[in-house]
KOLDRENKE-348976 format. One line per field, with one value per residue: residue number from 1; x, y, z of N, C-alpha, C in turn; residue in one letter. Coordinates in nm, 3 decimals. Example, Ala and Ser with C-alpha at 12.3 -4.5 7.8 and 13.67 -1.06 7.14 Angstrom:
REM residues 2
num <- 1|2 .
n.c1 <- 1.319|1.285 .
n.c2 <- -0.569|-0.225 .
n.c3 <- 0.780|0.708 .
ca.c1 <- 1.230|1.367 .
ca.c2 <- -0.450|-0.106 .
ca.c3 <- 0.780|0.714 .
c.c1 <- 1.320|1.290 .
c.c2 <- -0.330|0.003 .
c.c3 <- 0.780|0.787 .
residu <- A|S .
//
This chain:
REM residues 191
num <- 1|2|3|4|5|6|7|8|9|10|11|12|13|14|15|16|17|18|19|20|21|22|23|24|25|26|27|28|29|30|31|32|33|34|35|36|37|38|39|40|41|42|43|44|45|46|47|48|49|50|51|52|53|54|55|56|57|58|59|60|61|62|63|64|65|66|67|68|69|70|71|72|73|74|75|76|77|78|79|80|81|82|83|84|85|86|87|88|89|90|91|92|93|94|95|96|97|98|99|100|101|102|103|104|105|106|107|108|109|110|111|112|113|114|115|116|117|118|119|120|121|122|123|124|125|126|127|128|129|130|131|132|133|134|135|136|137|138|139|140|141|142|143|144|145|146|147|148|149|150|151|152|153|154|155|156|157|158|159|160|161|162|163|164|165|166|167|168|169|170|171|172|173|174|175|176|177|178|179|180|181|182|183|184|185|186|187|188|189|190|191 .
n.c1 <- 0.674|0.530|0.494|0.419|0.104|-0.097|-0.226|-0.001|0.205|0.127|0.013|-0.119|-0.043|0.229|0.329|0.430|0.186|0.132|0.318|0.159|-0.082|0.025|0.039|-0.178|-0.293|-0.161|-0.212|-0.494|-0.494|-0.324|-0.534|-0.715|-0.543|-0.458|-0.714|-0.814|-0.578|-0.581|-0.839|-0.780|-0.596|-0.737|-0.949|-0.764|-0.641|-0.888|-0.973|-0.754|-0.692|-0.628|-0.368|-0.258|-0.351|-0.194|0.035|0.046|0.157|0.433|0.712|0.947|0.909|0.744|1.012|1.156|0.998|1.014|1.289|1.313|1.132|1.225|1.480|1.416|1.321|1.538|1.641|1.456|1.489|1.761|1.711|1.551|1.745|1.891|1.722|1.717|1.968|1.896|1.953|1.787|1.760|1.916|1.780|1.530|1.645|1.687|1.425|1.297|1.435|1.325|1.052|1.131|1.173|0.932|0.754|0.909|0.823|0.540|0.564|0.664|0.487|0.266|0.331|0.375|0.083|-0.018|0.073|-0.052|-0.310|-0.342|-0.277|-0.511|-0.570|-0.746|-0.941|-1.202|-1.159|-1.156|-1.187|-0.895|-0.759|-0.947|-0.910|-0.620|-0.585|-0.742|-0.594|-0.316|-0.385|-0.468|-0.266|-0.080|-0.215|-0.166|0.099|0.121|-0.011|0.132|0.358|0.278|0.182|0.480|0.639|0.539|0.601|0.882|0.961|0.887|1.083|1.315|1.313|1.373|1.186|0.935|1.068|1.018|0.832|0.935|1.041|0.758|0.639|0.820|0.752|0.512|0.593|0.764|0.591|0.390|0.582|0.656|0.373|0.437|0.628|0.466|0.284|0.387|0.531|0.296|0.118|0.295|0.519|0.406|0.288 .
n.c2 <- 0.366|0.327|0.057|0.039|0.085|0.348|0.443|0.414|0.602|0.887|1.168|1.406|1.548|1.520|1.329|1.004|0.788|0.539|0.546|0.747|0.597|0.406|0.560|0.646|0.427|0.372|0.594|0.529|0.288|0.394|0.532|0.324|0.161|0.328|0.407|0.183|0.153|0.400|0.361|0.082|0.181|0.369|0.198|0.037|0.250|0.269|0.052|-0.062|-0.332|-0.451|-0.467|-0.704|-0.900|-0.841|-0.913|-1.183|-1.185|-1.281|-1.112|-1.201|-1.328|-1.095|-0.933|-1.083|-1.073|-0.805|-0.748|-0.942|-0.799|-0.585|-0.597|-0.712|-0.486|-0.359|-0.501|-0.480|-0.180|-0.243|-0.373|-0.210|0.003|-0.126|-0.206|0.108|0.099|-0.047|-0.321|-0.566|-0.871|-0.870|-0.692|-0.848|-1.089|-0.947|-0.896|-1.135|-1.232|-1.019|-1.123|-1.351|-1.274|-1.200|-1.431|-1.566|-1.387|-1.478|-1.706|-1.695|-1.573|-1.764|-1.977|-1.843|-1.784|-2.022|-2.117|-1.958|-1.987|-2.243|-2.211|-2.100|-1.846|-1.696|-1.527|-1.496|-1.458|-1.216|-0.806|-0.734|-0.950|-1.013|-0.699|-0.750|-1.014|-0.912|-0.649|-0.786|-0.960|-0.847|-0.713|-0.942|-1.006|-0.808|-0.829|-1.072|-1.023|-0.811|-0.982|-1.157|-0.970|-0.869|-1.110|-1.157|-0.878|-0.929|-1.128|-1.011|-0.821|-0.965|-1.041|-0.794|-0.627|-0.372|-0.233|0.003|-0.093|-0.201|-0.002|0.097|-0.117|-0.146|0.111|0.068|-0.197|-0.078|0.072|-0.164|-0.222|0.003|0.025|-0.194|-0.145|0.031|-0.138|-0.291|-0.242|-0.164|-0.355|-0.574|-0.484|-0.262|-0.310 .
n.c3 <- -4.591|-4.270|-4.044|-3.805|-3.579|-3.642|-3.389|-3.211|-3.346|-3.359|-3.175|-2.940|-2.761|-2.727|-2.600|-2.619|-2.746|-2.618|-2.380|-2.241|-2.216|-2.055|-1.821|-1.770|-1.654|-1.464|-1.266|-1.249|-1.109|-0.896|-0.735|-0.697|-0.516|-0.337|-0.263|-0.097|0.083|0.226|0.343|0.495|0.658|0.832|0.927|1.083|1.261|1.395|1.523|1.772|1.853|1.608|1.613|1.767|1.553|1.325|1.420|1.378|1.118|0.904|0.895|0.784|0.531|0.424|0.411|0.257|-0.033|-0.056|-0.108|-0.312|-0.516|-0.548|-0.659|-0.873|-0.996|-1.037|-1.283|-1.459|-1.519|-1.607|-1.851|-2.014|-2.029|-2.248|-2.434|-2.524|-2.629|-2.813|-2.813|-2.837|-2.761|-2.510|-2.422|-2.365|-2.213|-1.952|-1.900|-1.885|-1.634|-1.500|-1.445|-1.348|-1.087|-1.011|-1.027|-0.827|-0.614|-0.655|-0.559|-0.274|-0.155|-0.207|-0.048|0.200|0.246|0.260|0.491|0.661|0.650|0.709|0.998|1.083|1.000|0.802|0.515|0.619|0.918|1.036|1.014|1.008|0.863|0.656|0.481|0.482|0.310|0.096|-0.023|-0.052|-0.198|-0.427|-0.510|-0.529|-0.802|-0.963|-0.996|-1.136|-1.379|-1.475|-1.521|-1.732|-1.925|-1.974|-2.045|-2.300|-2.425|-2.384|-2.558|-2.809|-2.822|-2.818|-3.086|-3.170|-3.198|-3.159|-2.943|-2.773|-2.603|-2.397|-2.193|-2.126|-1.995|-1.788|-1.652|-1.568|-1.370|-1.197|-1.051|-0.983|-0.754|-0.605|-0.483|-0.347|-0.156|0.033|0.118|0.260|0.504|0.630|0.657|0.777|0.925|1.118|1.409 .
ca.c1 <- 0.549|0.547|0.468|0.337|0.008|-0.097|-0.205|0.150|0.297|0.079|0.056|-0.186|-0.001|0.388|0.384|0.405|0.054|0.184|0.332|0.021|-0.162|0.026|0.031|-0.305|-0.310|-0.109|-0.277|-0.615|-0.461|-0.301|-0.678|-0.756|-0.482|-0.473|-0.888|-0.767|-0.503|-0.674|-0.925|-0.710|-0.532|-0.852|-0.989|-0.645|-0.662|-1.000|-0.919|-0.633|-0.682|-0.569|-0.175|-0.243|-0.379|-0.093|0.143|0.080|0.215|0.535|0.772|1.068|0.848|0.753|1.134|1.199|0.950|1.048|1.427|1.318|1.052|1.352|1.570|1.347|1.315|1.677|1.669|1.369|1.589|1.858|1.642|1.488|1.858|1.930|1.611|1.751|2.080|1.900|1.999|1.673|1.784|1.941|1.646|1.444|1.683|1.686|1.273|1.299|1.479|1.189|0.971|1.181|1.145|0.761|0.764|0.948|0.729|0.426|0.585|0.679|0.327|0.184|0.391|0.317|-0.053|-0.063|0.098|-0.122|-0.434|-0.309|-0.296|-0.658|-0.626|-0.860|-0.999|-1.329|-1.127|-1.167|-1.165|-0.767|-0.756|-0.987|-0.799|-0.466|-0.585|-0.762|-0.503|-0.200|-0.415|-0.472|-0.128|-0.007|-0.283|-0.090|0.252|0.067|-0.039|0.267|0.477|0.224|0.243|0.642|0.646|0.481|0.708|1.021|0.916|0.903|1.211|1.419|1.312|1.397|1.059|0.834|1.156|0.967|0.765|1.040|0.985|0.609|0.616|0.869|0.687|0.383|0.671|0.803|0.467|0.356|0.704|0.604|0.271|0.466|0.691|0.362|0.218|0.516|0.534|0.149|0.116|0.417|0.578|0.324|0.220 .
ca.c2 <- 0.363|0.271|-0.042|0.080|0.130|0.498|0.488|0.457|0.696|1.042|1.205|1.508|1.610|1.567|1.221|0.876|0.739|0.430|0.599|0.787|0.478|0.369|0.672|0.639|0.312|0.393|0.674|0.459|0.208|0.455|0.551|0.206|0.089|0.453|0.413|0.078|0.171|0.461|0.264|0.004|0.270|0.461|0.123|0.026|0.325|0.264|-0.072|-0.134|-0.486|-0.552|-0.469|-0.842|-0.955|-0.784|-0.975|-1.294|-1.183|-1.313|-1.009|-1.237|-1.367|-0.972|-0.887|-1.178|-1.055|-0.683|-0.771|-1.002|-0.713|-0.433|-0.651|-0.720|-0.352|-0.331|-0.587|-0.378|-0.068|-0.240|-0.432|-0.040|0.051|-0.260|-0.149|0.226|0.081|-0.147|-0.458|-0.653|-0.983|-0.861|-0.635|-0.980|-1.126|-0.893|-0.907|-1.271|-1.188|-0.945|-1.222|-1.450|-1.240|-1.193|-1.562|-1.618|-1.337|-1.531|-1.872|-1.703|-1.539|-1.890|-2.082|-1.804|-1.771|-2.139|-2.135|-1.829|-2.043|-2.348|-2.154|-2.056|-1.720|-1.678|-1.463|-1.476|-1.451|-1.074|-0.723|-0.758|-1.069|-0.931|-0.631|-0.817|-1.073|-0.822|-0.555|-0.843|-1.040|-0.745|-0.662|-1.011|-1.017|-0.729|-0.881|-1.196|-0.983|-0.759|-1.103|-1.253|-0.890|-0.873|-1.233|-1.082|-0.758|-1.020|-1.222|-0.908|-0.788|-1.090|-1.023|-0.687|-0.561|-0.288|-0.181|0.093|-0.121|-0.230|0.106|0.065|-0.233|-0.091|0.179|-0.054|-0.265|0.037|0.098|-0.272|-0.220|0.101|-0.030|-0.315|-0.056|0.068|-0.253|-0.424|-0.177|-0.160|-0.514|-0.654|-0.416|-0.213|-0.428 .
ca.c3 <- -4.501|-4.125|-4.057|-3.686|-3.612|-3.622|-3.256|-3.164|-3.391|-3.333|-3.021|-2.937|-2.643|-2.722|-2.532|-2.704|-2.699|-2.518|-2.253|-2.182|-2.172|-1.910|-1.718|-1.717|-1.612|-1.341|-1.185|-1.191|-1.018|-0.761|-0.682|-0.617|-0.435|-0.254|-0.162|-0.019|0.207|0.320|0.420|0.610|0.769|0.886|1.052|1.189|1.393|1.506|1.589|1.811|1.837|1.487|1.632|1.780|1.451|1.258|1.516|1.297|0.958|0.883|0.848|0.715|0.414|0.341|0.382|0.125|-0.099|-0.063|-0.160|-0.458|-0.603|-0.566|-0.749|-1.008|-1.061|-1.102|-1.403|-1.544|-1.556|-1.716|-1.978|-2.055|-2.078|-2.319|-2.515|-2.547|-2.697|-2.958|-2.826|-2.794|-2.692|-2.414|-2.329|-2.318|-2.100|-1.845|-1.863|-1.814|-1.501|-1.416|-1.472|-1.274|-0.935|-0.986|-1.011|-0.693|-0.534|-0.589|-0.476|-0.171|-0.097|-0.191|0.110|0.338|0.269|0.271|0.625|0.754|0.636|0.778|1.124|1.064|0.968|0.717|0.503|0.723|1.034|1.098|0.946|0.966|0.760|0.505|0.427|0.452|0.200|-0.012|-0.061|-0.094|-0.321|-0.580|-0.568|-0.640|-0.920|-1.049|-1.029|-1.246|-1.497|-1.516|-1.575|-1.843|-2.049|-1.965|-2.118|-2.447|-2.469|-2.406|-2.691|-2.932|-2.767|-2.864|-3.233|-3.197|-3.255|-3.039|-2.826|-2.703|-2.536|-2.273|-2.106|-2.120|-1.918|-1.655|-1.596|-1.475|-1.268|-1.097|-0.975|-0.848|-0.662|-0.518|-0.381|-0.225|-0.032|0.107|0.185|0.378|0.643|0.678|0.706|0.835|1.040|1.249|1.504 .
c.c1 <- 0.573|0.452|0.392|0.203|-0.014|-0.099|-0.083|0.209|0.212|0.043|-0.020|-0.101|0.180|0.448|0.340|0.249|0.076|0.220|0.261|-0.072|-0.153|0.059|-0.106|-0.378|-0.277|-0.170|-0.418|-0.594|-0.421|-0.445|-0.707|-0.699|-0.503|-0.608|-0.832|-0.679|-0.526|-0.742|-0.906|-0.649|-0.632|-0.962|-0.892|-0.637|-0.777|-1.029|-0.760|-0.611|-0.626|-0.451|-0.217|-0.239|-0.232|0.027|0.172|0.139|0.375|0.643|0.906|0.991|0.820|0.926|1.164|1.124|0.985|1.184|1.385|1.224|1.146|1.449|1.551|1.306|1.435|1.660|1.548|1.422|1.719|1.827|1.571|1.602|1.902|1.868|1.637|1.874|2.057|1.915|1.858|1.641|1.858|1.840|1.563|1.503|1.655|1.516|1.232|1.314|1.385|1.072|0.990|1.144|0.992|0.711|0.805|0.868|0.605|0.424|0.589|0.568|0.268|0.196|0.350|0.153|-0.108|-0.051|-0.004|-0.248|-0.438|-0.322|-0.426|-0.682|-0.633|-0.896|-1.156|-1.248|-1.183|-1.137|-0.987|-0.730|-0.810|-0.925|-0.667|-0.464|-0.613|-0.653|-0.352|-0.242|-0.441|-0.361|-0.051|-0.109|-0.201|0.067|0.231|0.076|0.074|0.354|0.389|0.278|0.434|0.690|0.650|0.569|0.862|1.046|0.930|1.036|1.302|1.395|1.333|1.283|0.994|0.922|1.069|0.877|0.820|1.000|0.870|0.589|0.686|0.851|0.566|0.516|0.734|0.697|0.424|0.456|0.689|0.510|0.325|0.527|0.586|0.314|0.290|0.517|0.384|0.108|0.164|0.480|0.496|0.227|0.113 .
c.c2 <- 0.295|0.191|-0.023|0.100|0.285|0.532|0.505|0.541|0.860|1.063|1.364|1.598|1.614|1.429|1.140|0.850|0.626|0.449|0.656|0.733|0.462|0.479|0.668|0.510|0.318|0.476|0.617|0.370|0.265|0.521|0.436|0.168|0.224|0.448|0.287|0.104|0.272|0.404|0.181|0.108|0.331|0.339|0.068|0.133|0.330|0.138|-0.141|-0.254|-0.569|-0.550|-0.643|-0.905|-0.971|-0.880|-1.119|-1.308|-1.215|-1.174|-1.046|-1.251|-1.207|-0.880|-0.949|-1.125|-0.881|-0.726|-0.831|-0.863|-0.593|-0.463|-0.679|-0.609|-0.324|-0.412|-0.534|-0.289|-0.140|-0.332|-0.304|-0.004|0.011|-0.220|-0.023|0.188|0.015|-0.276|-0.516|-0.785|-0.957|-0.794|-0.787|-1.044|-1.089|-0.860|-1.041|-1.257|-1.097|-1.049|-1.314|-1.389|-1.208|-1.331|-1.617|-1.517|-1.390|-1.660|-1.824|-1.647|-1.673|-1.967|-2.009|-1.816|-1.946|-2.162|-2.080|-1.923|-2.176|-2.336|-2.073|-1.912|-1.694|-1.549|-1.382|-1.477|-1.303|-0.982|-0.724|-0.809|-1.041|-0.857|-0.681|-0.898|-1.000|-0.749|-0.662|-0.918|-0.960|-0.696|-0.789|-1.043|-0.920|-0.778|-0.992|-1.108|-0.912|-0.910|-1.154|-1.095|-0.853|-0.966|-1.192|-0.977|-0.849|-1.060|-1.112|-0.833|-0.841|-1.079|-0.876|-0.577|-0.490|-0.261|-0.120|0.061|-0.147|-0.100|0.113|0.000|-0.176|0.007|0.118|-0.126|-0.186|0.065|-0.027|-0.258|-0.127|0.109|-0.101|-0.244|0.020|-0.019|-0.340|-0.348|-0.179|-0.272|-0.584|-0.605|-0.339|-0.305|-0.352 .
c.c3 <- -4.366|-4.134|-3.891|-3.715|-3.567|-3.492|-3.153|-3.190|-3.359|-3.158|-3.026|-2.833|-2.607|-2.657|-2.583|-2.623|-2.612|-2.380|-2.179|-2.176|-2.038|-1.807|-1.655|-1.656|-1.468|-1.233|-1.154|-1.088|-0.874|-0.706|-0.622|-0.469|-0.315|-0.175|-0.045|0.106|0.290|0.404|0.518|0.703|0.901|1.017|1.127|1.302|1.464|1.572|1.629|1.852|1.726|1.497|1.661|1.634|1.349|1.335|1.408|1.197|0.986|0.818|0.726|0.520|0.329|0.327|0.232|0.017|-0.165|-0.173|-0.314|-0.531|-0.648|-0.677|-0.876|-1.098|-1.119|-1.253|-1.503|-1.607|-1.630|-1.837|-2.062|-2.112|-2.212|-2.462|-2.581|-2.654|-2.819|-2.950|-2.726|-2.741|-2.548|-2.314|-2.282|-2.234|-1.978|-1.800|-1.776|-1.698|-1.398|-1.376|-1.355|-1.115|-0.950|-0.982|-0.875|-0.617|-0.520|-0.550|-0.332|-0.099|-0.101|-0.066|0.212|0.359|0.299|0.468|0.704|0.736|0.756|0.948|1.170|1.035|0.798|0.660|0.579|0.879|1.127|0.989|0.888|0.828|0.625|0.426|0.391|0.327|0.069|-0.098|-0.103|-0.200|-0.418|-0.609|-0.601|-0.800|-1.028|-1.075|-1.142|-1.402|-1.544|-1.597|-1.698|-1.976|-2.072|-2.071|-2.278|-2.512|-2.472|-2.499|-2.815|-2.938|-2.856|-3.005|-3.266|-3.259|-3.109|-2.922|-2.708|-2.575|-2.351|-2.156|-2.028|-1.976|-1.762|-1.615|-1.490|-1.340|-1.170|-1.019|-0.908|-0.717|-0.572|-0.412|-0.275|-0.094|0.088|0.194|0.292|0.475|0.687|0.739|0.773|0.966|1.151|1.281|1.630 .
residu <- M|S|T|R|P|I|A|T|T|R|S|A|T|G|I|P|T|G|K|L|A|V|W|W|V|V|V|S|E|I|V|I|F|G|G|L|L|A|S|Y|I|M|H|R|L|G|H|P|E|W|A|G|Y|A|A|H|T|N|P|W|F|G|G|V|N|T|F|V|L|L|T|S|S|L|S|A|V|L|A|H|H|A|A|E|Q|G|D|G|K|K|A|A|K|W|L|W|G|T|C|L|G|G|L|I|F|I|C|V|K|A|V|E|W|T|I|E|I|Q|Q|G|Y|T|I|T|S|N|G|F|W|Q|F|Y|Y|T|V|A|G|L|H|A|M|H|V|I|A|G|C|V|I|M|L|I|I|A|N|D|A|R|K|Q|L|E|L|H|R|V|E|L|I|G|I|Y|W|H|F|V|D|I|V|W|I|F|L|F|P|L|L|Y|I|A|K .
//
Protein backbone atom coordinates (compact mmCIF):
# COMPACT_ATOMS: atom_id res chain seq x y z
CA MET A 1 0.00 0.00 0.00
CA SER A 2 1.25 3.49 -0.88
CA THR A 3 2.17 5.83 1.95
CA ARG A 4 1.62 8.86 -0.26
CA PRO A 5 -1.71 10.71 -0.02
CA ILE A 6 -4.15 9.81 -2.78
CA ALA A 7 -4.20 13.45 -3.93
CA THR A 8 -0.57 13.14 -5.06
CA THR A 9 -1.01 9.82 -6.84
CA ARG A 10 -4.18 10.29 -8.86
CA SER A 11 -4.63 12.46 -11.91
CA ALA A 12 -7.57 12.94 -14.24
CA THR A 13 -5.46 15.01 -16.66
CA GLY A 14 -2.38 12.83 -16.92
CA ILE A 15 -0.41 15.56 -15.14
CA PRO A 16 0.58 14.82 -11.54
CA THR A 17 -1.69 16.70 -9.16
CA GLY A 18 1.15 18.58 -7.46
CA LYS A 19 2.52 19.84 -10.75
CA LEU A 20 -0.95 20.88 -11.90
CA ALA A 21 -1.46 22.76 -8.63
CA VAL A 22 1.85 24.61 -8.97
CA TRP A 23 0.98 25.63 -12.53
CA TRP A 24 -2.40 26.91 -11.33
CA VAL A 25 -0.62 29.00 -8.71
CA VAL A 26 1.83 30.32 -11.31
CA VAL A 27 -1.00 31.23 -13.71
CA SER A 28 -2.88 33.08 -10.96
CA GLU A 29 0.31 34.93 -10.04
CA ILE A 30 0.85 35.87 -13.68
CA VAL A 31 -2.58 37.49 -13.62
CA ILE A 32 -1.69 39.45 -10.46
CA PHE A 33 1.76 40.59 -11.60
CA GLY A 34 0.56 41.08 -15.18
CA GLY A 35 -2.16 43.43 -13.98
CA LEU A 36 0.24 45.39 -11.81
CA LEU A 37 2.85 45.66 -14.55
CA ALA A 38 0.29 46.66 -17.19
CA SER A 39 -1.07 49.29 -14.83
CA TYR A 40 2.46 50.54 -14.13
CA ILE A 41 3.28 50.79 -17.84
CA MET A 42 0.04 52.67 -18.57
CA HIS A 43 0.71 55.12 -15.75
CA ARG A 44 4.35 55.48 -16.78
CA LEU A 45 3.33 56.36 -20.34
CA GLY A 46 0.81 58.90 -19.00
CA HIS A 47 3.25 60.50 -16.57
CA PRO A 48 6.51 61.50 -18.28
CA GLU A 49 7.70 63.04 -14.99
CA TRP A 50 8.06 59.49 -13.61
CA ALA A 51 11.30 59.21 -15.60
CA GLY A 52 12.81 61.70 -13.17
CA TYR A 53 11.62 59.72 -10.18
CA ALA A 54 12.89 56.46 -11.69
CA ALA A 55 16.32 58.07 -12.06
CA HIS A 56 16.62 57.78 -8.26
CA THR A 57 16.45 53.98 -8.31
CA ASN A 58 19.85 52.33 -8.13
CA PRO A 59 20.49 50.00 -11.09
CA TRP A 60 23.53 48.52 -9.29
CA PHE A 61 21.30 47.11 -6.56
CA GLY A 62 18.85 45.85 -9.18
CA GLY A 63 21.68 44.35 -11.24
CA VAL A 64 23.20 42.54 -8.27
CA ASN A 65 19.80 41.15 -7.37
CA THR A 66 19.28 40.03 -10.96
CA PHE A 67 22.57 38.13 -10.87
CA VAL A 68 21.70 36.62 -7.47
CA LEU A 69 18.28 35.39 -8.62
CA LEU A 70 19.60 33.96 -11.89
CA THR A 71 22.34 32.14 -9.98
CA SER A 72 19.80 30.81 -7.49
CA SER A 73 17.72 29.58 -10.41
CA LEU A 74 20.71 27.56 -11.60
CA SER A 75 21.00 25.92 -8.18
CA ALA A 76 17.27 25.11 -8.31
CA VAL A 77 17.87 23.34 -11.65
CA LEU A 78 20.79 21.42 -10.14
CA ALA A 79 18.59 20.45 -7.17
CA HIS A 80 15.98 19.10 -9.58
CA HIS A 81 18.64 17.13 -11.45
CA ALA A 82 19.91 15.63 -8.18
CA ALA A 83 16.36 14.72 -7.15
CA GLU A 84 15.75 13.01 -10.51
CA GLN A 85 18.92 10.98 -9.86
CA GLY A 86 17.48 9.98 -6.47
CA ASP A 87 20.09 11.91 -4.49
CA GLY A 88 17.99 13.72 -1.89
CA LYS A 89 20.95 14.92 0.15
CA LYS A 90 22.51 16.60 -2.87
CA ALA A 91 19.14 18.05 -3.89
CA ALA A 92 18.75 19.47 -0.38
CA LYS A 93 22.18 21.13 -0.56
CA TRP A 94 21.30 22.77 -3.88
CA LEU A 95 17.96 23.93 -2.44
CA TRP A 96 19.79 25.46 0.52
CA GLY A 97 21.99 27.26 -2.00
CA THR A 98 18.87 28.54 -3.72
CA CYS A 99 17.54 29.77 -0.37
CA LEU A 100 20.85 31.50 0.27
CA GLY A 101 20.32 33.36 -3.00
CA GLY A 102 16.85 34.35 -1.83
CA LEU A 103 18.25 35.57 1.48
CA ILE A 104 20.92 37.63 -0.28
CA PHE A 105 18.22 39.10 -2.54
CA ILE A 106 16.15 40.17 0.48
CA CYS A 107 19.20 41.61 2.28
CA VAL A 108 20.20 43.65 -0.79
CA LYS A 109 16.60 44.83 -1.13
CA ALA A 110 16.54 45.84 2.56
CA VAL A 111 19.74 47.90 2.19
CA GLU A 112 18.44 49.47 -1.01
CA TRP A 113 15.10 50.42 0.53
CA THR A 114 16.76 51.77 3.67
CA ILE A 115 18.88 54.10 1.55
CA GLU A 116 15.89 55.19 -0.58
CA ILE A 117 13.69 55.84 2.43
CA GLN A 118 16.47 57.81 4.16
CA GLN A 119 16.69 59.94 1.00
CA GLY A 120 12.97 60.67 1.29
CA TYR A 121 11.67 58.31 -1.39
CA THR A 122 8.80 56.61 0.41
CA ILE A 123 5.61 54.93 -0.68
CA THR A 124 3.79 58.23 -0.03
CA SER A 125 6.14 60.35 -2.18
CA ASN A 126 4.24 59.97 -5.46
CA GLY A 127 2.66 57.46 -7.84
CA PHE A 128 5.96 56.11 -9.12
CA TRP A 129 7.21 55.20 -5.64
CA GLN A 130 3.81 53.70 -4.80
CA PHE A 131 4.11 51.34 -7.75
CA TYR A 132 7.79 50.70 -7.07
CA TYR A 133 7.33 49.65 -3.44
CA THR A 134 4.11 47.74 -4.14
CA VAL A 135 5.41 45.68 -7.05
CA ALA A 136 8.92 45.14 -5.66
CA GLY A 137 7.49 44.43 -2.20
CA LEU A 138 5.04 41.87 -3.56
CA HIS A 139 7.89 40.23 -5.42
CA ALA A 140 10.03 40.20 -2.25
CA MET A 141 7.19 38.50 -0.36
CA HIS A 142 7.14 35.81 -3.06
CA VAL A 143 10.89 35.33 -2.61
CA ILE A 144 10.44 34.92 1.15
CA ALA A 145 7.52 32.50 0.73
CA GLY A 146 9.49 30.49 -1.82
CA CYS A 147 12.44 30.22 0.55
CA VAL A 148 10.27 29.06 3.46
CA ILE A 149 8.62 26.37 1.31
CA MET A 150 11.99 25.42 -0.16
CA LEU A 151 13.49 24.86 3.30
CA ILE A 152 10.63 22.50 4.15
CA ILE A 153 11.13 20.61 0.89
CA ALA A 154 14.92 20.52 1.40
CA ASN A 155 14.43 19.00 4.84
CA ASP A 156 12.28 16.23 3.34
CA ALA A 157 14.66 15.73 0.41
CA ARG A 158 17.58 15.35 2.81
CA LYS A 159 15.65 12.38 4.29
CA GLN A 160 14.97 10.99 0.76
CA LEU A 161 11.28 11.90 1.11
CA GLU A 162 8.99 13.47 -1.50
CA LEU A 163 11.76 14.15 -4.03
CA HIS A 164 9.13 15.04 -6.66
CA ARG A 165 8.50 18.26 -4.71
CA VAL A 166 11.96 19.55 -5.65
CA GLU A 167 10.73 20.05 -9.21
CA LEU A 168 7.57 21.76 -7.97
CA ILE A 169 9.37 24.38 -5.91
CA GLY A 170 11.76 24.84 -8.84
CA ILE A 171 8.86 25.75 -11.12
CA TYR A 172 7.70 28.34 -8.60
CA TRP A 173 11.23 29.71 -8.17
CA HIS A 174 11.71 30.12 -11.91
CA PHE A 175 8.46 32.07 -12.01
CA VAL A 176 9.79 34.40 -9.29
CA ASP A 177 12.95 34.90 -11.35
CA ILE A 178 11.02 35.64 -14.53
CA VAL A 179 8.93 38.27 -12.76
CA TRP A 180 12.16 39.96 -11.64
CA ILE A 181 13.44 39.90 -15.23
CA PHE A 182 10.44 42.10 -16.09
CA LEU A 183 10.70 44.29 -12.98
CA PHE A 184 14.39 45.07 -13.31
CA PRO A 185 14.25 46.96 -16.62
CA LEU A 186 10.90 48.59 -15.87
CA LEU A 187 11.89 49.93 -12.45
CA TYR A 188 15.65 50.42 -12.76
CA ILE A 189 16.66 50.88 -16.39
CA ALA A 190 13.77 52.68 -18.12
CA LYS A 191 14.47 56.27 -17.16
